[in-house]
C-alpha positions as CSV (number, residue, x, y, z in Angstrom):
1,M,-2.2,-1.6,25.2
2,E,-2.8,1.6,27.0
3,F,-2.2,5.0,25.3
4,R,-2.6,8.5,26.5
5,R,-5.8,10.0,24.9
6,L,-5.0,13.7,25.4
7,H,-6.0,16.0,22.5
8,P,-2.7,16.9,20.6
9,L,-3.2,20.6,21.4
10,L,-3.7,19.8,25.0
11,R,-0.5,17.8,25.0
12,L,1.2,20.9,23.5
13,A,-0.1,23.1,26.3
14,S,0.9,20.6,28.9
15,R,4.6,20.8,28.1
16,P,7.1,22.9,30.1
17,L,6.9,26.6,29.6
18,L,10.3,27.2,28.2
19,S,13.3,25.0,27.7
20,S,16.5,26.3,29.4
21,S,17.8,27.4,26.1
22,R,14.9,29.8,25.6
23,R,15.0,31.5,29.1
24,F,16.1,35.1,29.3
25,S,19.0,36.1,31.5
26,V,17.0,39.1,32.9
27,Y,13.9,38.2,35.0
28,D,10.7,39.4,33.4
29,D,7.6,38.7,35.5
30,E,5.2,39.3,32.6
31,M,6.9,36.8,30.3
32,E,7.2,34.2,33.0
33,Q,3.4,34.1,33.3
34,I,3.0,32.9,29.6
35,T,2.6,29.2,28.8
36,R,4.3,28.4,25.5
37,P,3.8,25.1,23.6
38,D,7.0,23.2,22.8
39,W,7.9,24.5,19.3
40,H,9.5,21.2,18.4
41,V,6.0,19.6,18.7
42,V,4.3,22.4,16.7
43,M,6.8,21.9,13.9
44,N,6.4,18.1,14.0
45,G,5.3,16.8,10.5
46,K,2.0,15.6,11.9
47,Y,1.0,19.2,13.0
48,N,3.2,21.5,11.0
49,K,1.7,23.7,8.3
50,G,4.8,25.8,7.5
51,L,3.9,29.1,6.0
52,A,0.2,28.1,6.0
53,F,0.0,28.9,9.8
54,T,-2.0,32.1,10.1
55,I,-0.6,35.1,11.9
56,K,-3.0,34.4,14.8
57,E,-1.9,30.8,15.0
58,R,1.7,31.8,15.0
59,Q,1.2,34.2,17.8
60,R,-0.9,31.8,19.9
61,L,1.4,28.9,19.4
62,G,4.5,30.9,20.2
63,I,6.2,30.5,16.8
64,M,5.8,34.1,15.5
65,G,9.1,35.3,14.2
66,L,10.5,31.8,13.6
67,M,9.4,32.0,9.9
68,P,8.9,34.8,7.4
69,C,5.8,36.9,7.8
70,S,4.2,35.8,4.6
71,V,1.2,33.4,4.7
72,R,0.8,30.8,2.0
73,S,-2.3,28.8,1.1
74,M,-2.1,25.0,0.7
75,D,-2.2,25.6,-3.1
76,D,0.8,27.9,-2.9
77,Q,2.7,25.3,-1.0
78,M,1.7,22.6,-3.5
79,N,3.1,24.8,-6.3
80,A,6.3,25.2,-4.4
81,A,6.6,21.5,-3.8
82,L,6.0,20.7,-7.5
83,A,8.7,23.1,-8.5
84,N,11.1,21.5,-6.1
85,F,10.1,18.0,-7.2
86,E,10.6,18.7,-10.9
87,A,14.0,20.4,-10.2
88,R,15.5,17.2,-8.9
89,P,17.8,15.6,-11.5
90,T,17.1,11.9,-10.7
91,D,14.2,9.7,-9.4
92,I,16.2,8.9,-6.2
93,A,16.7,12.6,-5.7
94,R,12.9,13.1,-6.1
95,F,12.3,10.3,-3.6
96,T,14.6,11.9,-1.1
97,Y,12.9,15.3,-1.5
98,L,9.5,13.8,-1.0
99,S,10.8,12.0,2.1
100,A,11.9,15.3,3.5
101,V,8.5,16.8,2.8
102,H,6.9,13.9,4.7
103,H,9.1,14.5,7.7
104,R,8.3,18.3,7.7
105,H,4.7,18.6,6.3
106,R,2.8,15.3,6.4
107,R,-0.5,16.6,5.2
108,L,1.1,18.5,2.3
109,Y,3.1,15.4,1.4
110,Y,0.0,13.1,1.0
111,R,-2.0,15.7,-0.9
112,F,1.0,16.2,-3.2
113,I,1.1,12.5,-4.0
114,K,-2.7,12.3,-4.4
115,E,-2.9,15.2,-6.8
116,N,0.3,14.4,-8.7
117,I,-0.1,10.6,-8.7
118,E,1.0,10.1,-12.3
119,K,4.3,11.8,-11.5
120,S,4.8,10.6,-8.0
121,L,3.7,7.0,-8.1
122,P,6.8,5.8,-10.0
123,I,8.9,7.6,-7.3
124,V,7.2,6.4,-4.1
125,Y,6.3,3.0,-5.6
126,T,7.5,0.9,-8.5
127,P,9.9,1.2,-10.2
128,T,12.0,3.6,-8.0
129,V,11.1,1.7,-4.8
130,G,13.4,-1.0,-6.2
131,D,16.3,1.4,-6.1
132,V,15.2,2.6,-2.6
133,V,15.3,-1.0,-1.3
134,A,18.7,-1.7,-2.9
135,T,20.2,1.4,-1.3
136,Y,18.2,1.4,1.9
137,G,21.2,1.3,4.3
138,L,22.9,4.0,2.4
139,N,20.0,6.4,2.7
140,F,18.6,5.4,6.1
141,Q,18.1,8.5,8.2
142,Q,15.4,8.1,10.9
143,A,13.0,5.5,12.3
144,I,9.4,5.9,10.9
145,S,8.7,2.2,11.0
146,L,9.0,-0.8,13.3
147,F,11.8,-3.4,12.9
148,I,11.3,-6.7,14.7
149,S,14.4,-8.9,14.5
150,I,14.7,-12.6,15.3
151,H,16.6,-11.5,18.4
152,D,13.4,-9.8,19.7
153,K,11.5,-13.2,19.8
154,G,9.5,-13.3,23.0
155,H,9.4,-9.5,23.3
156,I,7.4,-8.3,20.3
157,R,4.7,-6.8,22.5
158,D,7.3,-4.7,24.2
159,L,8.4,-3.4,20.8
160,M,4.9,-2.6,19.8
161,H,4.4,-0.5,22.9
162,N,7.2,1.7,21.6
163,W,5.3,2.6,18.5
164,V,5.0,6.3,17.9
165,D,1.3,6.6,17.1
166,E,-1.8,5.5,18.9
167,G,-4.8,3.7,17.4
168,V,-3.1,1.5,14.9
169,K,-5.7,-0.1,12.6
170,A,-3.5,-1.5,9.8
171,I,-0.1,-3.1,9.5
172,C,1.9,-3.9,6.4
173,V,4.5,-6.5,7.2
174,T,7.4,-8.0,5.2
175,D,10.3,-10.3,5.9
176,G,12.1,-9.3,2.7
177,G,12.2,-12.8,1.4
178,R,11.3,-11.9,-2.2
179,V,11.2,-8.2,-3.0
180,L,10.0,-7.4,-6.6
181,G,12.5,-9.1,-8.9
182,L,15.4,-8.3,-6.6
183,G,15.2,-11.5,-4.5
184,D,16.1,-11.7,-0.8
185,M,16.6,-8.1,0.5
186,G,16.4,-8.7,4.2
187,A,15.8,-5.7,6.4
188,N,16.1,-3.4,3.3
189,A,12.6,-4.5,2.4
190,M,11.2,-2.0,4.8
191,G,11.1,0.4,1.8
192,I,8.3,-1.8,0.4
193,S,6.2,-1.7,3.5
194,L,6.6,2.1,3.7
195,G,5.7,2.5,0.0
196,K,2.5,0.5,0.4
197,M,1.4,2.5,3.5
198,I,2.1,5.8,1.7
199,L,-0.5,4.7,-0.9
200,Y,-2.9,3.6,1.8
201,T,-3.2,7.3,2.7
202,A,-2.6,9.0,-0.7
203,L,-5.0,6.8,-2.6
204,G,-7.2,5.1,0.1
205,S,-7.5,8.2,2.3
206,I,-6.6,6.2,5.4
207,P,-5.3,8.3,8.2
208,P,-1.5,7.8,8.4
209,S,-1.5,7.8,12.2
210,T,-3.4,4.5,12.1
211,L,-0.8,2.7,10.0
212,M,2.3,0.8,11.0
213,P,4.9,-0.5,8.5
214,V,6.8,-3.5,9.9
215,C,9.8,-5.5,8.8
216,L,10.5,-9.0,10.4
217,D,14.3,-9.1,10.2
218,V,15.2,-12.8,10.2
219,G,18.5,-12.4,8.5
220,T,19.3,-12.8,4.8
221,D,20.9,-15.2,2.4
222,N,22.0,-12.3,0.2
223,Q,25.7,-12.4,0.5
224,A,26.1,-8.9,-1.0
225,L,24.0,-7.5,1.8
226,L,25.9,-9.5,4.5
227,Q,29.1,-8.0,3.2
228,D,27.8,-4.5,2.8
229,P,29.1,-2.3,5.7
230,L,26.0,-0.1,5.4
231,Y,23.5,-3.0,5.7
232,V,21.0,-2.2,8.5
233,G,19.7,-5.7,9.3
234,A,20.8,-8.7,11.2
235,R,24.0,-10.1,9.7
236,I,23.0,-13.8,10.0
237,P,21.8,-16.3,7.4
238,R,18.0,-16.2,7.0
239,V,16.3,-18.1,9.8
240,K,14.0,-20.9,8.7
241,G,11.9,-23.7,10.2
242,P,10.1,-23.7,13.6
243,E,12.0,-20.7,15.0
244,Y,10.9,-18.5,12.0
245,D,7.3,-19.8,12.2
246,E,7.1,-19.1,15.9
247,L,8.3,-15.5,15.4
248,V,5.5,-14.9,12.8
249,D,2.9,-16.5,15.2
250,E,4.1,-14.2,18.0
251,F,3.9,-11.2,15.7
252,M,0.3,-12.0,14.7
253,E,-0.8,-12.6,18.3
254,S,0.9,-9.5,19.6
255,A,-0.6,-7.3,16.9
256,V,-4.2,-8.2,17.9
257,K,-3.4,-8.0,21.6
258,C,-2.0,-4.6,21.3
259,F,-4.3,-3.0,18.7
260,G,-7.5,-5.2,18.7
261,N,-8.9,-8.1,16.9
262,N,-10.0,-6.0,13.9
263,T,-6.4,-5.0,13.1
264,F,-5.9,-5.4,9.3
265,I,-2.6,-7.2,8.6
266,H,-1.2,-7.0,5.1
267,F,1.6,-9.5,4.1
268,E,4.0,-8.2,1.5
269,D,6.9,-9.8,-0.4
270,F,7.3,-13.0,1.5
271,A,8.9,-15.8,-0.5
272,T,6.2,-17.8,-2.3
273,P,6.3,-20.9,0.0
274,N,6.0,-18.8,3.1
275,A,3.4,-16.5,1.5
276,L,1.2,-19.5,0.7
277,K,1.8,-21.1,4.1
278,F,0.8,-18.1,6.1
279,L,-2.2,-17.3,3.9
280,E,-3.6,-20.7,4.5
281,K,-2.7,-20.6,8.2
282,Y,-4.1,-17.2,9.1
283,Q,-6.8,-16.3,6.5
284,Y,-9.8,-17.3,8.6
285,K,-8.2,-16.6,12.0
286,Y,-7.2,-13.0,11.5
287,C,-8.2,-10.0,9.3
288,C,-5.3,-10.5,7.0
289,F,-4.4,-10.2,3.3
290,N,-1.6,-11.1,1.0
291,D,-1.1,-8.5,-1.7
292,D,1.2,-10.6,-3.8
293,I,-1.4,-13.4,-4.1
294,Q,-4.8,-11.9,-3.5
295,G,-4.2,-8.3,-4.5
296,T,-2.4,-9.4,-7.7
297,G,-5.2,-11.9,-8.3
298,A,-7.9,-9.3,-8.0
299,T,-6.0,-7.0,-10.4
300,G,-5.4,-9.7,-12.9
301,L,-8.9,-10.9,-12.9
302,A,-10.2,-7.4,-13.5
303,A,-7.9,-7.3,-16.6
304,F,-9.3,-10.6,-17.9
305,I,-12.9,-9.4,-17.4
306,N,-12.1,-6.3,-19.6
307,V,-10.4,-8.5,-22.2
308,E,-13.7,-10.5,-22.3
309,R,-15.6,-7.2,-22.8
310,I,-13.4,-6.0,-25.6
311,T,-13.0,-9.3,-27.5
312,G,-16.4,-10.8,-26.8
313,R,-14.6,-14.2,-26.1
314,K,-15.9,-15.7,-22.8
315,L,-13.3,-16.5,-20.2
316,E,-14.3,-20.1,-20.1
317,D,-13.5,-20.3,-23.9
318,T,-10.1,-18.5,-23.5
319,V,-6.8,-20.3,-23.2
320,F,-4.5,-18.8,-20.6
321,L,-0.7,-19.4,-20.3
322,F,1.0,-18.2,-17.1
323,V,4.8,-18.1,-17.4
324,G,6.1,-18.3,-13.9
325,A,4.4,-20.2,-11.0
326,G,5.1,-17.9,-8.0
327,S,2.7,-16.1,-5.8
328,A,1.6,-13.6,-8.4
329,A,0.8,-16.2,-11.1
330,L,-0.8,-18.6,-8.6
331,G,-3.0,-15.7,-7.2
332,I,-4.3,-14.7,-10.6
333,A,-4.8,-18.2,-11.8
334,N,-6.7,-19.3,-8.7
335,M,-8.8,-16.1,-8.8
336,L,-9.7,-16.8,-12.4
337,A,-10.6,-20.4,-11.6
338,M,-12.9,-19.2,-8.8
339,E,-14.6,-16.7,-11.1
340,L,-15.3,-19.5,-13.6
341,E,-16.8,-21.6,-10.8
342,V,-19.0,-18.7,-9.7
343,R,-20.3,-18.6,-13.3
344,G,-21.4,-22.2,-13.0
345,I,-18.5,-23.9,-14.7
346,P,-17.7,-27.2,-12.8
347,A,-14.5,-27.2,-10.9
348,E,-12.8,-29.8,-13.1
349,E,-13.8,-27.8,-16.2
350,A,-12.8,-24.4,-14.7
351,T,-9.1,-25.2,-14.9
352,K,-9.1,-26.9,-18.3
353,N,-7.8,-24.0,-20.3
354,I,-5.4,-22.5,-17.6
355,Y,-1.8,-23.6,-18.0
356,L,1.2,-22.8,-15.8
357,M,4.8,-22.9,-16.6
358,D,7.7,-22.8,-14.1
359,V,11.5,-23.3,-14.7
360,N,10.8,-26.9,-15.5
361,G,8.1,-26.3,-18.1
362,I,4.4,-26.9,-18.1
363,L,3.0,-28.2,-14.8
364,T,2.4,-32.0,-15.4
365,P,2.3,-35.0,-13.0
366,E,6.1,-35.3,-13.7
367,S,6.9,-31.8,-12.5
368,P,9.1,-31.7,-9.4
369,N,7.7,-30.1,-6.3
370,P,4.8,-28.2,-7.8
371,P,3.3,-25.5,-5.4
372,E,0.2,-26.6,-3.5
373,M,-2.0,-23.9,-5.0
374,G,-0.8,-24.9,-8.4
375,K,-1.7,-28.6,-8.3
376,I,-5.2,-28.0,-9.6
377,F,-3.6,-26.7,-12.9
378,I,-1.5,-29.8,-13.5
379,K,-2.2,-31.2,-17.0
380,S,-1.9,-34.8,-18.1
381,M,0.3,-34.0,-21.2
382,E,3.8,-34.5,-22.4
383,P,6.3,-32.3,-20.5
384,M,7.2,-29.2,-22.5
385,K,9.9,-26.8,-21.5
386,D,10.3,-24.6,-24.6
387,M,8.0,-21.6,-24.5
388,M,7.7,-21.3,-28.3
389,A,6.7,-25.0,-28.5
390,V,4.0,-24.4,-25.9
391,L,2.7,-21.3,-27.8
392,K,2.4,-23.2,-31.0
393,K,0.7,-26.2,-29.4
394,L,-1.7,-24.4,-27.0
395,K,-2.3,-21.1,-29.0
396,P,-3.2,-19.1,-25.8
397,S,-4.9,-15.8,-26.4
398,V,-3.8,-14.5,-22.9
399,L,-0.1,-14.6,-22.0
400,V,0.9,-13.7,-18.4
401,G,4.5,-13.2,-17.3
402,A,5.5,-13.3,-13.7
403,T,9.0,-14.6,-13.9
404,G,11.2,-11.7,-12.8
405,V,13.3,-12.4,-16.0
406,G,13.5,-9.4,-18.3
407,G,12.9,-9.7,-22.1
408,I,11.7,-13.3,-22.3
409,F,8.6,-12.2,-24.3
410,N,10.8,-11.6,-27.3
411,E,9.9,-10.6,-30.9
412,E,9.2,-14.2,-31.8
413,V,6.9,-14.8,-28.9
414,L,4.9,-11.6,-29.5
415,K,4.6,-12.2,-33.3
416,T,3.4,-15.7,-32.6
417,M,0.7,-14.3,-30.3
418,A,-0.3,-11.8,-33.0
419,K,-0.4,-14.5,-35.6
420,N,-2.7,-16.8,-33.6
421,H,-5.2,-14.1,-32.5
422,E,-6.6,-10.8,-33.7
423,R,-6.5,-9.2,-30.2
424,P,-3.9,-11.1,-28.2
425,A,-3.5,-10.1,-24.5
426,V,0.0,-9.8,-23.0
427,F,0.8,-9.1,-19.4
428,P,4.5,-8.6,-18.5
429,L,3.9,-8.2,-14.7
430,S,7.4,-8.4,-13.3
431,N,9.0,-5.4,-11.5
432,P,11.1,-3.3,-11.6
433,T,11.2,-2.2,-15.2
434,A,14.4,-4.0,-16.0
435,N,12.7,-7.3,-15.1
436,S,9.7,-6.8,-17.2
437,E,9.2,-9.7,-19.7
438,C,8.8,-7.1,-22.5
439,T,8.3,-3.4,-22.9
440,A,5.2,-1.7,-24.1
441,E,7.0,-0.6,-27.3
442,Q,8.0,-4.2,-28.1
443,A,4.5,-5.5,-27.4
444,F,2.7,-2.9,-29.6
445,T,5.3,-3.0,-32.4
446,H,5.5,-6.8,-32.8
447,T,1.7,-7.2,-32.7
448,E,1.0,-4.3,-35.2
449,G,-0.7,-2.4,-32.4
450,R,-3.4,-5.1,-31.8
451,V,-2.2,-6.2,-28.4
452,L,-4.3,-5.8,-25.2
453,F,-1.5,-4.8,-22.9
454,G,-1.0,-4.5,-19.1
455,S,2.3,-4.3,-17.4
456,G,3.6,-4.2,-13.8
457,S,5.9,-1.3,-14.5
458,P,4.9,2.0,-16.0
459,F,5.7,2.6,-19.7
460,P,5.4,5.7,-21.8
461,P,2.9,6.0,-24.7
462,V,3.9,4.2,-28.0
463,V,3.4,5.7,-31.4
464,I,3.2,3.3,-34.4
465,N,2.5,4.6,-37.9
466,G,1.2,7.9,-36.5
467,K,-1.2,6.2,-34.0
468,R,-0.7,6.7,-30.3
469,Y,-1.2,3.8,-27.9
470,R,-1.5,4.2,-24.1
471,P,-0.1,1.2,-22.2
472,A,-2.2,0.2,-19.2
473,Q,-0.5,-0.6,-16.0
474,A,-1.7,-3.6,-14.1
475,N,-0.8,-2.0,-10.8
476,N,-2.0,-3.3,-7.5
477,C,-2.3,0.3,-6.3
478,L,-5.7,0.1,-8.0
479,T,-6.8,-2.6,-5.6
480,F,-5.0,-2.8,-2.2
481,P,-5.7,0.8,-1.0
482,G,-9.5,0.1,-1.4
483,I,-9.2,-3.3,0.1
484,A,-7.5,-1.8,3.2
485,L,-10.1,1.0,3.4
486,A,-12.9,-1.5,3.4
487,A,-11.3,-3.9,5.9
488,I,-10.6,-1.1,8.3
489,T,-13.9,0.7,7.9
490,A,-16.0,-2.4,8.1
491,K,-13.9,-3.9,10.9
492,A,-13.7,-7.1,9.0
493,R,-13.5,-10.4,10.9
494,Y,-11.6,-12.1,8.1
495,L,-11.4,-11.9,4.3
496,P,-12.5,-14.9,2.3
497,N,-11.5,-15.2,-1.4
498,E,-15.0,-14.2,-2.6
499,V,-14.3,-10.7,-1.3
500,F,-11.6,-10.2,-3.9
501,S,-13.9,-11.2,-6.7
502,V,-16.0,-8.2,-5.7
503,V,-12.9,-6.1,-5.9
504,S,-12.1,-7.4,-9.4
505,H,-15.5,-6.6,-10.8
506,E,-15.6,-3.2,-9.3
507,L,-12.2,-2.3,-10.7
508,A,-13.3,-3.6,-14.1
509,R,-16.4,-1.4,-13.9
510,N,-14.2,1.6,-13.2
511,T,-12.6,1.4,-16.6
512,P,-14.5,3.9,-18.9
513,Q,-16.0,2.5,-22.1
514,E,-14.0,5.0,-24.2
515,L,-10.8,3.4,-22.9
516,L,-12.0,-0.1,-23.6
517,D,-12.8,1.0,-27.1
518,E,-9.1,2.1,-27.4
519,G,-8.0,-1.3,-26.0
520,T,-7.0,0.0,-22.6
521,L,-7.7,-2.5,-19.8
522,F,-7.5,-0.4,-16.7
523,P,-8.6,3.0,-15.5
524,P,-5.9,5.7,-15.7
525,I,-3.6,6.0,-12.7
526,K,-4.7,9.6,-12.3
527,D,-8.1,8.2,-11.2
528,A,-6.6,5.8,-8.7
529,H,-7.9,7.8,-5.7
530,N,-11.5,7.5,-7.0
531,V,-11.0,3.9,-7.9
532,A,-9.8,3.1,-4.4
533,F,-12.9,4.7,-2.9
534,N,-15.3,2.9,-5.2
535,V,-13.5,-0.4,-4.5
536,G,-13.7,0.3,-0.7
537,V,-17.4,1.1,-0.8
538,A,-18.2,-2.1,-2.9
539,M,-16.1,-4.3,-0.6
540,T,-17.5,-2.7,2.6
541,Q,-21.0,-3.4,1.3
542,Y,-20.1,-7.0,0.7
543,L,-18.5,-7.5,4.1
544,I,-21.5,-6.0,6.0
545,D,-24.1,-7.8,3.9
546,N,-22.4,-11.1,4.4
547,D,-21.9,-11.0,8.2
548,L,-18.1,-10.5,7.9
549,S,-18.1,-7.2,9.7
550,N,-18.0,-6.2,13.3
551,V,-19.9,-2.9,12.6
552,Y,-23.2,-2.7,14.5
553,P,-25.8,-1.5,13.8
554,K,-25.6,-1.8,10.0
555,P,-25.2,1.7,8.4
556,D,-28.1,2.9,6.3
557,D,-25.8,4.5,3.7
558,I,-22.5,2.6,3.1
559,C,-21.1,5.3,0.9
560,E,-21.6,8.0,3.5
561,F,-20.4,5.6,6.2
562,V,-17.1,5.1,4.4
563,K,-16.7,8.8,3.6
564,R,-16.9,9.7,7.3
565,S,-13.7,7.7,8.0
566,L,-11.5,9.3,5.3
567,Y,-8.4,11.4,6.0
568,K,-8.7,15.1,5.2
569,F,-6.0,16.5,2.9
570,D,-6.6,20.2,3.7
571,Y,-5.2,22.3,6.5
572,R,-7.6,23.2,9.3
573,N,-7.4,25.4,12.3
574,S,-4.5,24.5,14.5
575,L,-6.0,26.1,17.6
576,P,-8.6,24.5,19.9
577,T,-12.2,25.7,19.5
578,T,-13.2,28.6,21.7
579,W,-16.6,30.0,22.6
580,D,-18.2,32.7,24.7
581,Y,-19.6,32.3,28.2
582,P,-22.0,34.7,29.8
583,V,-20.5,37.2,32.2
584,E,-21.2,35.9,35.7
585,P,-22.4,38.3,38.4
586,P,-19.9,39.2,41.1
587,T,-19.3,36.5,43.7
588,P,-21.2,37.4,46.9
589,K,-19.0,38.1,49.8
590,P,-19.4,35.7,52.7
591,K,-21.6,37.1,55.5
592,T,-19.7,37.7,58.7
593,K,-21.3,36.7,62.0
594,P,-21.6,39.5,64.5
595,K,-19.2,39.4,67.3
596,T,-20.6,38.2,70.6
597,K,-19.5,39.6,73.8
598,P,-17.7,37.2,76.1
599,K,-19.7,36.1,79.1
600,E,-18.6,37.7,82.3
């Protein structure tokens, strides 16, 4: 794909002098000689600095007088943004305010999220993103993403040529098949792709102009959406079968043809059968990644490694029970099995203590239609559907919930875990908060504060008998920004499963010992930016060392190599660099030939 490569400021200077609305009725020769940039471009969110434009910049860019004369620093603007953010009465109102900041002041927006991540993460990501998806049509205002519908089949490259930024290096794509615990959300799922890409920049420091959020709109089987007059997607039943597969194939082929073979493609919130199918199909053909399977798997394994560090019980001697057998549970369980094999445990032994339950109970040879990735966990035992019966029989010390069903880890379940183990580990991973299998307060209360806890949704601290407990959040934002950073920086050819083991161990190492001593399994969210960088460096090192990178020659210092690619969160000079030239001597006048007399 061909893009214009003009410097942004040169593009500004190349625009018409003045639009007809800005011309004066009286001719002024002096003013007519002045070239003025298009103020709409200067005020575009990509370039706009608001009151941080210096007086010199305002004068040179032709915007002097279009704003008050005061000049604010970035810190001043950050304080104003925080005051506005906190003044909003609801989380949706805060999301709307931040979206407006993104439209007006992109660099300020990303720095605000980075430096206020504990306050802003629940707004731009889970749990508020669930409300954003549910009301996407109601709040849709402008296109900042790429929608590809089933009706565009055969023309996806044409759509990609319409994209607003050049140099795309990463794409987050969803088809809305299974969004959080909300189910099929069709085209509304674009809110998820946008939320992921916001964190690519805010936490992974990946330049936003290199990112493209995509929704494959193949219809929806959600009748409430089909009957909603404000729904923005195709009002047709969800397309399945060969036509659907061909659309995804065309999307993948078009992405690398338009943006290059190293384009990183992140699959998000596809229904489990499709997520597994496309991961198997594309993993070694493209530089692609499924966050629901591999990102969740890496995050979960990091938690288990820290459980091992706290309890002293080896993973191979631990009994794990996964309640739910969707993409999240399968991703974590398979990552755990791979870790055990790396430790020298034979394959048939590695899965011995890993049990999966779906709606039909423990996976056994009698289970109907077990997922392909779950077959290695099938146990030759009597079918058991009741969770309490399973807990009493197996006595797992690690309980993982990925069901989307709120409250199923009830008081009896939690007290049983506490009865069987001194430090039980409980992971209610379902999002949004209403779908969490239990709350942090329930988990700590019913285990007398002994639980090792990690949830998908954020929960406030819990106080029991005067002691304060900080619930850890098993949030993929601790892994996927670093994974994306490494894949882009290293120009990864493909991402084998072993890469995500590196991610898990690096994330576990980033949890300070003082937090482990308190029973906290993950680093605090406020450190997510540093964690993303460390994960990115470790994974980049692995990709380059194992010939999975297209970077040549090999960098001498991987850390510095990664740093050079990072997005800068500070304002810089908006004017092109100028420099002095020596004064040239006067141009010599051409010599005139003497006139010759005409011959007589």
